[in-house]
C-alpha positions, -999 to 999 in steps of 0.1 A, spaced: 1 1 0 14 38 -9 15 69 6 -12 93 -10 2 118 -33 -5 146 -9 12 128 19 42 121 -2 45 158 -13 48 167 21 67 144 35 94 156 5 93 190 13 101 182 46 129 165 41 142 194 20 138 218 46 149 198 71 184 179 55 202 212 58 199 219 95 204 181 106 237 180 81 251 205 100 244 192 135 255 160 120 291 171 106 294 193 140 291 167 164 311 144 146 340 172 151 329 176 188 328 136 193 367 139 177 383 164 195 368 152 228 384 117 223 413 133 212 416 147 248 419 111 259 434 95 232 407 84 214 396 55 244 359 60 249 360 57 286 377 93 289 349 116 284 324 92 316 353 108 339 353 77 360 366 81 393 380 59 423 360 68 451 339 36 450 357 2 441 340 -5 412 368 -25 395 341 -51 385 335 -33 360 368 -21 347 392 -32 329 429 -22 311 416 0 289 394 16 313 403 56 326 400 58 359 411 93 375 419 97 416 387 116 432 347 115 427 345 116 393 316 127 375 281 116 370 289 100 332 301 69 357 272 60 370 253 60 336 283 33 329 273 10 360 236 11 352 243 3 320 264 -29 328 234 -39 348 201 -21 338 178 -49 354 194 -43 388 209 -81 395 236 -69 406 240 -79 447 250 -47 464 246 -15 443 258 5 469 296 -8 463 293 4 428 269 39 430 270 64 454 230 71 458 216 36 440 177 44 443 179 78 432 206 69 403 183 38 391 155 58 388 171 77 356 172 42 336 161 49 298 198 63 287 218 33 302 192 7 291 194 20 257 231 19 257 229 -15 270 205 -30 245 228 -9 218 261 -30 232 241 -61 230 251 -64 266 289 -69 257 307 -48 285 340 -38 265 310 -19 239 296 -2 266 316 29 265 313 34 232 275 26 231 273 53 257 283 77 232 263 65 203 229 68 220 237 105 227 250 113 193 216 94 180 196 114 205 210 149 192 199 131 155 166 129 168 162 157 189 170 178 163 145 161 136 118 165 166 130 201 172 129 207 130 94 194 131 78 215 161 88 250 146 79 235 113 46 229 129 48 269 144 55 284 114 91 292 121 124 295 108 139 258 105 175 271 114 159 273 153 159 239 152 200 246 154 198 259 189 178 233 205 212 209 191 238 232 210 219 245 238 240 235 271 224 205 282 224 188 247 266 199 244 277 192 277 255 160 281 274 145 248 310 156 259 302 137 293 283 107 288 247 124 305 215 115 301 208 150 291 206 148 252 187 111 257 162 127 279 155 162 260 154 140 222 124 122 240 108 155 258 112 172 223 99 139 202 68 139 228 59 180 220 61 172 186 41 144 186 17 167 206 14 193 181 4 167 156 -23 157 180 -8 125 185 -18 125 221 -9 88 229 20 83 211 33 121 226 22 105 263 47 70 261 75 96 246 73 119 275 70 88 295 101 79 287 118 110 292 105 110 330 125 76 332 156 96 318 154 121 342 125 127 365 121 167 358 110 159 323 72 149 344 61 184 344 60 184 305 33 153 305 17 169 338 15 204 319 1 193 291 -24 166 312 -35 192 339 -42 219 311 -67 195 292 -85 185 326 -91 223 330 -107 221 297 -126 189 305 -110 166 281 -105 138 301 -99 115 272 -68 129 261 -57 142 297 -56 103 303 -32 98 275 -4 121 291 -14 109 327 -22 75 325 15 65 311 28 81 341 23 53 357 54 35 350 79 50 363 57 50 398 59 12 388 97 15 384 99 37 413 85 4 435 103 -19 421 136 1 432 120 3 465 113 -34 470 148 -44 457 170 -17 477 146 -4 506 140 34 498 128 52 469 150 71 442 133 104 463 144 96 494 184 96 481 178 127 457 208 152 469 195 184 486 191 203 453 170 226 465 168 259 492 151 291 491 141 314 461 172 324 437 193 310 465 215 291 439 211 318 416 227 340 440 250 320 453 269 317 421 264 352 415 282 362 446 313 339 442 318 351 406 315 387 420 337 381 453 309 386 476 317 356 496 344 324 493 335 290 480 313 268 503 313 237 484 344 229 475 347 246 439 377 266 425 375 299 422 365 311 388 398 321 369 389 339 336 366 363 325 336 364 348 314 384 330 300 361 304 288 340 331 274 368 349 251 377 319 242 339 318 227 340 355 208 373 353 196 358 314 183 327 336 169 348 367 146 373 339 137 339 324 124 323 357 106 356 369 89 357 327 83 318 331 64 327 368 49 352 355 36 346 318 7 328 332 -10 365 341 -7 373 304 -16 336 287 -32 308 303 -23 285 274 -4 249 277 26 262 272 22 290 293 17 267 322 47 240 312 68 275 316 55 281 350 59 248 361 98 249 352 106 286 361 88 270 397 114 245 400 141 263 391 133 292 411 141 270 445 172 257 424 200 255 454 239 260 454 244 224 444 229 231 413 246 265 407 279 254 420 294 258 381 283 269 346 287 228 340 261 220 363 232 249 359 236 245 322 222 212 320 198 211 348 179 247 335 179 229 300 143 220 300 135 256 315 150 273 281 134 250 261 100 259 275 107 292 275 119 293 235 90 273 231 67 298 247 80 324 226 71 304 192 39 303 205 29 340 212 -5 343 202 -1 371 178 13 346 157 -17 322 158 -31 334 125 -2 313 110 -8 283 132 -24 248 122 -58 239 138 -35 210 155 -17 233 173 -44 256 182 -63 235 202 -33 241 228 -39 274 229 -73 276 230 -72 300 256 -48 323 246 -46 357 264 -66 366 293 -92 387 291 -77 424 306 -46 408 313 -14 419 308 
């Protein structure tokens, strides 16, 4: 059975529009990957930044690069990819926070599957999964901007956003999680609600803060008394709940009980980092003092704080799905503490969904509503608040 001429023409047009930005992203990330690997003599375990804080030598080989100290978060995904089904006894011997780490299972599980369960291939598969996620996420972002009648080159901004760049260079879960969110959003804009809900459910299993996206869609639909479509976003969230309960049964504690202390007073983290850069106080978390030009990062911090404020107040002007999703991200970012803001590397990736939600809110400005297709309009049906700002 062949596709209809209109669908074939639409697909051909989509490909013609998508391939130049996609090709740029592919070439750029292959170059970035080569530069990163060259730093470690092309050893794929180098970017993972494995530390010797815990005796995880059961996963090490003669080719594994292990550095003194605590290492970085990529090492936890490296260990999880050896045992995604939680079968290894005493995971606390190689994971600092076993229940918390196992909650983010999608990225290491995909790496395990791509490596066909072969330990020697896992360092390469961790890198490959994220590179494939960059491509998939970019294609999803291209579909989003196309549906919103925006410039296709804006999707390149997604590909080179902090969580994607940092995640690829350090074997982290952000590129995979953000690609799943982008794919879920693209499907939602097309009215493919169940497919979108399932995709966003996987994003939650990649990084649990992603839950704010399906929650935002689901609660928006419930407020419109659209129970059927709301179910498509809220019901799949039972899968992460079941996974967390299985972790409880296996390890005796919930992932949330082991969650690091990432929250505090409003703007406490941003104020801490800004104060460190401007010399208002000394480092309190053991991080090094900034030794380069501080002003670009000062601008980034102030811009991030401004986006948080805009996100918290945008619902006074708009009460559509995109404004509420931005509000949820801004409310979460508002309380992030000093541990999140210890360095640009950290808060740049943690706030990735906030930046993404802000960009989406800009692209769905009510002034552009006349150019949007009907499938997009259902998410902006409330538009501007009568008499609002």
